[in-house]
Every structure is written in structure tokens, then in C-alpha cells.
C-alpha positions as CSV (number, residue, x, y, z in Angstrom):
1,M,-17.5,-10.1,-13.8
2,L,-18.1,-12.7,-17.0
3,I,-14.6,-13.3,-18.8
4,R,-15.2,-13.5,-22.8
5,K,-13.5,-16.6,-24.4
6,Y,-12.8,-17.5,-27.5
7,R,-13.1,-20.7,-29.7
8,V,-9.6,-20.5,-31.1
9,A,-8.0,-23.3,-34.2
10,I,-4.5,-24.6,-34.4
11,V,-3.4,-25.6,-38.1
12,G,-0.7,-28.3,-39.0
13,A,-1.9,-29.6,-34.7
14,T,0.4,-32.5,-35.0
15,G,3.3,-31.4,-36.2
16,L,5.6,-30.0,-33.5
17,V,4.9,-26.4,-32.9
18,G,1.5,-27.5,-33.2
19,Q,1.3,-29.8,-30.1
20,E,3.4,-26.8,-28.4
21,F,0.8,-24.6,-29.0
22,I,-1.6,-27.0,-27.4
23,K,0.6,-27.1,-24.5
24,V,1.5,-23.4,-24.6
25,L,-3.0,-22.8,-23.8
26,E,-3.0,-25.0,-21.8
27,Q,-0.1,-23.6,-19.1
28,R,-1.4,-20.4,-19.8
29,D,-5.1,-20.8,-19.0
30,F,-6.2,-19.2,-22.7
31,P,-9.4,-18.4,-22.1
32,V,-11.2,-20.8,-24.4
33,S,-14.8,-21.7,-25.6
34,S,-13.8,-24.7,-28.1
35,V,-10.9,-26.0,-29.9
36,H,-11.3,-27.1,-33.2
37,L,-7.7,-28.9,-34.5
38,F,-6.7,-29.4,-38.1
39,A,-4.0,-31.4,-39.6
40,S,-3.3,-33.0,-42.9
41,E,-5.4,-36.0,-44.5
42,R,-3.9,-38.6,-42.9
43,S,-4.5,-37.7,-39.9
44,V,-8.0,-36.5,-39.8
45,G,-10.0,-38.5,-37.0
46,K,-7.6,-39.4,-34.7
47,K,-8.0,-37.2,-31.4
48,L,-5.8,-35.4,-29.2
49,F,-6.6,-34.4,-25.9
50,I,-6.7,-30.2,-25.0
51,N,-8.2,-29.4,-21.2
52,H,-8.4,-32.6,-20.3
53,R,-11.3,-33.6,-23.6
54,E,-10.8,-35.1,-26.1
55,V,-11.1,-33.5,-29.7
56,E,-10.7,-34.9,-33.6
57,L,-9.0,-33.7,-35.8
58,K,-10.8,-32.1,-39.4
59,E,-9.6,-31.7,-42.1
60,L,-9.3,-28.4,-43.4
61,T,-12.3,-27.3,-45.2
62,P,-13.0,-22.7,-46.6
63,H,-15.7,-23.5,-44.1
64,S,-13.8,-24.1,-41.3
65,F,-13.5,-21.1,-39.7
66,D,-16.8,-20.0,-39.9
67,P,-16.0,-21.4,-35.8
68,V,-13.4,-19.6,-35.8
69,D,-12.3,-16.5,-33.7
70,I,-8.2,-16.8,-33.6
71,A,-6.6,-19.4,-35.7
72,F,-2.9,-20.0,-35.4
73,F,-1.2,-21.2,-38.1
74,S,1.6,-23.7,-38.1
75,A,1.0,-25.4,-40.9
76,G,3.5,-24.1,-43.9
77,N,3.3,-21.3,-46.3
78,E,1.5,-23.0,-48.7
79,V,-1.5,-23.7,-46.7
80,S,-1.3,-20.3,-45.2
81,Q,-1.0,-18.5,-48.0
82,H,-4.3,-20.6,-49.3
83,F,-6.6,-20.7,-46.1
84,A,-5.1,-17.2,-44.5
85,P,-6.9,-15.1,-46.4
86,V,-10.3,-17.5,-46.3
87,A,-9.9,-17.2,-42.1
88,V,-9.5,-13.5,-42.3
89,K,-12.5,-12.8,-44.4
90,R,-14.9,-15.2,-42.6
91,G,-13.6,-12.3,-39.4
92,T,-11.1,-14.9,-38.1
93,V,-8.2,-13.5,-36.7
94,V,-4.9,-15.1,-38.4
95,I,-1.7,-15.1,-36.2
96,D,0.6,-17.1,-38.8
97,N,4.3,-18.7,-38.7
98,S,4.9,-19.5,-42.2
99,G,6.3,-16.2,-43.3
100,A,4.4,-16.1,-46.4
101,F,3.2,-13.0,-45.1
102,A,6.1,-11.2,-42.9
103,M,7.5,-8.4,-45.0
104,H,3.5,-7.8,-46.5
105,E,3.3,-3.9,-45.7
106,S,0.3,-4.0,-44.4
107,V,0.6,-7.0,-42.2
108,P,1.9,-6.3,-38.3
109,L,5.2,-8.1,-37.7
110,V,5.4,-8.6,-33.9
111,V,7.6,-9.8,-30.8
112,P,5.2,-9.1,-27.9
113,E,7.9,-8.2,-25.7
114,V,9.5,-5.3,-28.4
115,N,6.8,-4.1,-30.9
116,P,3.1,-4.3,-29.5
117,E,1.7,-1.3,-30.5
118,D,2.3,-3.1,-34.4
119,L,-1.2,-4.7,-33.5
120,E,-3.5,-2.2,-32.7
121,H,-4.0,-1.7,-36.2
122,H,-4.6,-5.1,-38.0
123,R,-7.0,-6.0,-39.9
124,G,-7.0,-10.0,-38.9
125,L,-3.5,-11.2,-40.3
126,I,-0.4,-11.1,-38.1
127,A,2.6,-12.3,-38.8
128,N,4.8,-14.1,-35.9
129,P,8.4,-13.9,-36.8
130,N,10.9,-15.9,-37.8
131,C,12.1,-18.2,-34.7
132,S,15.3,-16.7,-34.3
133,T,14.2,-13.2,-34.9
134,I,12.6,-13.4,-31.8
135,Q,14.9,-14.4,-29.5
136,M,17.5,-12.0,-30.8
137,L,15.4,-9.2,-30.5
138,V,13.7,-9.5,-26.8
139,A,17.5,-9.4,-26.0
140,L,18.8,-6.6,-28.5
141,H,15.4,-4.7,-28.1
142,P,16.4,-3.6,-24.6
143,L,19.8,-2.3,-25.3
144,H,18.4,-0.6,-28.6
145,K,15.8,1.4,-26.4
146,A,19.1,2.4,-24.4
147,N,22.1,2.9,-26.4
148,P,20.6,2.8,-30.6
149,I,21.3,0.1,-32.5
150,K,23.9,0.9,-36.4
151,R,25.0,-2.6,-36.9
152,I,23.9,-6.8,-35.9
153,V,26.6,-9.8,-37.0
154,V,24.7,-12.5,-35.9
155,D,25.8,-16.7,-36.5
156,T,22.9,-19.2,-36.0
157,Y,23.6,-22.5,-34.7
158,Q,20.0,-24.4,-35.0
159,S,18.7,-27.1,-33.9
160,V,16.7,-29.7,-36.0
161,S,13.5,-29.3,-34.6
162,G,13.4,-25.8,-36.5
163,T,12.9,-28.5,-39.2
164,G,9.8,-30.4,-38.0
165,S,9.6,-33.4,-36.7
166,A,11.0,-35.9,-39.3
167,A,14.5,-34.0,-39.0
168,V,14.1,-34.8,-35.2
169,D,13.9,-38.9,-36.4
170,E,16.1,-38.0,-38.9
171,L,18.8,-36.9,-36.4
172,N,18.1,-39.5,-34.0
173,T,18.5,-42.3,-36.6
174,Q,21.3,-40.7,-37.8
175,T,23.1,-41.0,-34.5
176,K,22.5,-44.6,-33.5
177,L,23.9,-45.3,-37.2
178,V,26.6,-43.7,-37.1
179,L,27.7,-45.1,-33.6
180,E,27.5,-48.6,-34.7
181,G,29.4,-48.0,-37.4
182,K,27.3,-47.9,-40.1
183,S,26.5,-45.3,-43.0
184,A,23.5,-42.7,-42.1
185,V,21.7,-41.6,-45.4
186,P,20.6,-38.0,-45.7
187,H,16.9,-37.2,-46.4
188,V,15.2,-34.5,-44.7
189,Y,18.3,-32.5,-45.3
190,P,21.6,-32.3,-48.0
191,H,24.2,-33.8,-45.3
192,Q,23.9,-36.1,-43.2
193,I,23.1,-33.9,-39.4
194,A,24.5,-36.4,-36.7
195,F,27.9,-35.1,-35.8
196,N,28.0,-32.4,-38.4
197,L,26.6,-29.0,-38.5
198,L,25.0,-27.2,-41.5
199,P,25.7,-23.8,-42.8
200,E,22.3,-24.0,-44.9
201,I,19.0,-22.8,-43.6
202,D,16.3,-22.7,-46.2
203,V,16.8,-21.8,-50.3
204,F,20.1,-20.0,-51.4
205,L,19.7,-16.6,-52.6
206,D,21.7,-15.0,-55.1
207,D,23.3,-13.3,-53.1
208,G,25.0,-15.8,-51.5
209,Y,23.2,-15.5,-48.0
210,T,20.1,-18.0,-48.1
211,R,16.2,-17.5,-46.7
212,E,16.8,-17.3,-43.3
213,E,19.5,-14.9,-42.9
214,W,17.2,-12.9,-45.2
215,R,14.6,-12.4,-43.2
216,M,16.3,-12.3,-40.3
217,H,17.8,-9.4,-42.4
218,E,14.4,-8.2,-43.3
219,E,12.6,-8.8,-40.0
220,T,14.6,-6.6,-37.6
221,R,14.2,-4.1,-40.0
222,K,10.6,-4.1,-39.8
223,I,10.3,-5.1,-36.3
224,L,12.6,-2.1,-35.4
225,H,11.4,0.4,-37.8
226,D,14.9,1.4,-38.3
227,D,15.5,0.4,-42.4
228,N,20.0,1.9,-41.5
229,I,20.3,-0.9,-39.1
230,A,23.1,-2.9,-41.1
231,V,22.5,-6.7,-40.2
232,S,24.3,-9.4,-41.5
233,A,23.4,-13.6,-40.3
234,T,25.2,-16.7,-41.1
235,C,22.3,-19.8,-40.5
236,V,24.0,-23.4,-39.1
237,R,21.5,-26.4,-39.3
238,V,23.6,-28.1,-35.9
239,P,22.7,-32.3,-34.5
240,V,20.9,-30.5,-31.6
241,V,16.3,-31.4,-30.5
242,I,15.7,-28.2,-28.7
243,G,17.5,-25.0,-28.9
244,H,18.5,-22.3,-31.0
245,S,21.5,-20.5,-30.3
246,E,23.1,-16.8,-31.2
247,S,26.6,-15.1,-31.3
248,I,26.1,-12.2,-32.4
249,H,28.1,-8.9,-32.4
250,V,26.1,-5.8,-31.8
251,E,27.5,-2.4,-32.5
252,F,25.6,0.3,-30.6
253,S,26.0,4.5,-31.5
254,E,27.7,5.2,-28.3
255,P,30.5,2.7,-25.9
256,M,28.0,0.8,-23.7
257,S,29.7,-1.8,-21.1
258,P,28.7,-4.9,-20.4
259,E,28.0,-4.4,-16.4
260,K,25.2,-1.6,-17.9
261,A,24.0,-4.0,-21.1
262,R,23.8,-7.0,-18.1
263,M,21.9,-4.0,-15.1
264,I,19.4,-3.2,-18.8
265,L,18.5,-6.7,-19.7
266,G,17.9,-8.1,-15.2
267,D,14.9,-5.8,-15.3
268,S,13.3,-6.7,-19.6
269,P,10.4,-8.6,-20.2
270,G,11.5,-11.5,-21.0
271,V,14.9,-12.3,-20.6
272,K,17.1,-14.0,-18.0
273,V,20.9,-12.9,-17.7
274,L,22.9,-15.9,-16.6
275,D,26.5,-14.5,-17.2
276,D,29.4,-16.0,-15.3
277,P,32.6,-17.4,-16.1
278,A,33.7,-18.1,-12.7
279,V,31.6,-20.7,-12.4
280,N,31.1,-21.4,-16.0
281,L,27.2,-20.1,-16.1
282,Y,26.0,-19.1,-19.0
283,P,22.4,-20.1,-21.3
284,Y,22.9,-23.5,-23.4
285,P,20.2,-25.6,-25.0
286,W,19.8,-28.6,-23.0
287,S,19.1,-25.9,-20.0
288,V,16.6,-23.7,-21.9
289,V,13.8,-26.2,-23.1
290,G,10.8,-25.8,-21.8
291,S,11.1,-21.9,-20.5
292,D,9.0,-19.0,-21.8
293,D,12.4,-16.7,-21.3
294,V,15.2,-15.7,-23.8
295,F,18.4,-16.3,-21.9
296,V,21.4,-14.3,-22.5
297,G,24.9,-14.9,-21.4
298,R,29.0,-14.3,-22.4
299,I,28.1,-10.2,-22.4
300,R,31.3,-8.8,-23.2
301,R,32.7,-6.5,-25.5
302,D,33.9,-6.6,-29.1
303,A,37.6,-6.6,-29.1
304,S,36.7,-5.3,-32.2
305,H,34.8,-1.9,-32.6
306,E,34.8,0.3,-29.3
307,N,30.7,1.2,-29.7
308,G,30.7,-3.2,-29.5
309,L,29.2,-5.7,-27.5
310,V,29.6,-9.4,-28.3
311,I,26.3,-11.3,-26.3
312,W,25.5,-15.3,-26.2
313,V,21.4,-15.4,-26.8
314,V,19.8,-19.0,-26.5
315,A,15.7,-19.5,-26.5
316,D,13.8,-22.5,-27.2
317,N,12.5,-22.2,-30.7
318,V,9.6,-24.8,-30.2
319,R,8.4,-22.8,-27.4
320,K,9.1,-19.1,-27.8
321,G,10.6,-19.3,-31.4
322,V,6.6,-20.2,-32.7
323,A,3.9,-20.8,-29.7
324,L,4.4,-19.4,-27.0
325,N,5.1,-16.3,-28.9
326,A,2.0,-16.1,-31.2
327,V,-0.3,-16.8,-28.1
328,Q,0.9,-13.7,-26.1
329,I,0.3,-12.0,-29.8
330,A,-3.3,-13.5,-29.2
331,E,-3.2,-12.3,-25.2
332,H,-2.2,-9.0,-25.5
333,L,-5.0,-8.5,-28.8
334,I,-7.1,-9.6,-25.9
335,S,-6.3,-7.9,-23.5
336,K,-6.3,-4.2,-25.7
337,G,-10.1,-5.3,-26.8
338,W,-8.1,-5.5,-30.2
339,I,-10.6,-8.5,-31.5
């Protein structure tokens, strides 16, 4: 039987996420017939390798999507808001990472391990959730199915790659300067990130939360289809290159033992449990880079609530937090014949 292949576009191909898209498509042997790469004006004309072939970077125009079946967008809100609707009108299925459409009622917001059924009635545009939301819900959803969640309090420790390659460069440069006893002037962030923590990701809103924290609140409710779940997040930028970590306090409807949680998570797709404090076994960012899974450890009772657990969750934010999740969405669409 012939396997249908698809004409694929990557918008924002030269960024950290764009590069990861290329890697994931190759590694998962995605059924590609052709690849179209788009980037900013300064990169037009350069070439990247995908599937052992050179592909020239092109400028994005309304006609760029005429030969495209599936487009992965990771070039920021402005580009997505302008070009994603254009692509959809021309028959392209867009999987967008910008967040610009995440809370639109008609746009599915999907984590394939959690709510793949939401893809069935898509209208050509699908939103990739926030990277921090993705890893949290991959870990929490199996527990939620067994014992409905009432409240989540989450503190995130997010790597600089979540901001992009300029932030990675800034961390590397500042680290070198500080170690040499020199001053480090911030450009990407409002303060020095090397050897520091910044409790500020995205802009502050009127209620004192940041937009990143607001997204975790709203996206969790939309993906789980439950507006009664209370969510409070504090998102912190840390001097780590790749890998987001989360400390999650979760309140269930009924008590759940750590042993039960480990058993459920151990049998859950996309999750790996590393949890043995006696031998210092738990996930940490350095160990998860390049991994497809969401890693969970330090599962213990919440001493402040009889129905609570505390869970430590770590994942590669560039891979599972963006590129892999989006490609998994496309794979599910293909497997169900929804594209």
C-alpha cells in the first residue's frame, strides 16, 4: 500500500525551535514529500540540510503556502497572526506555536497524550500549548483521570532557550564575563541572568501575574475541559540552557498515595518516572536534553493537604515543549485521516 506523503513548511526555520522541527521530522521519519523553509529576511538564500538534502531558506509571502499541506509556525505572534489565516485559506493545516490563537474558542489546543480527540473537528488551525503547560499536563492528566484534580499550584524553573537563541548567547556571554570578574550588561532580559533567577516571564498583567502564568492557568482549563480547576503559577527564568523544571502541588478530589501515583505514571504514555531519593534519583534538566518524554520524580504527600501530592516534573522545552508536540499533533491528524 502506498503511504501518502505531505508537503511540509517550517516558518521560523533558523531558530532553536525551527532547527528542532527539522531534527524531529528526520528522526521520526515523518512522511514528507517536500519541505519548504521560511525565515527572516537576513537568512533568505541560505541553505539548511533536511533528510540529507539542501533546502534554501525563502521569504514568507501569501503565496508561500500554495504548495504546502502542513505548516509548523514558530516565528512569533506577529508572523502567526498575519500569515496563519492566509495559509489556512489556501488549504494548509497550520500548527502554531506562538500562542496567538491558543484561547480562541474555535481553535483546538492540543497535547496528544491528553486531548487528541479535540483535533477531529479542526478548521485548519491548531494551537500548540505553552511548553510549561505541555509538560505539566502530560504528567498530571493520567492522575486526573483516576482522581479528578481540584487545584494546582505550580512553580516553574524555565531555561533561557524558551526565549530563543539570543538568550542562550546572552547567558553564555554573561557567564564568561562574571567568571572573569567583569560586569555583565543585560540585553535580552531586564536583569543579568547568569548566576541569577528572574521571577518574570513575558509581560506583567494588571493582577500581578505574568502572561506566561496566565497562559498556564487558562490553557490547563481549556485542555482538560474543566473550568472548575483552580490554577496558580509562578514562572521563573533560570540560568539553564535547555530544560524546564516544575514543582507542582496538586490537590485531588480524594486522597492519593505516592505509590498509587507512581504506578499510574509508570504506565502512562510519554512519561518516565525517576523517583528514588535513597540513591539521589530524580530528573533534572541536564539529564533530559534530547528526550521525548516528560520525567517525573520526588512524588510525595503534600504535608499541607490530605488530598494533595507534590511532584517534580522536568522536560526538554525545545523538543517536547514545542517541536515534538507539534509533530505528534500532525502524526495524529494523519493517522485518523483528519488532514
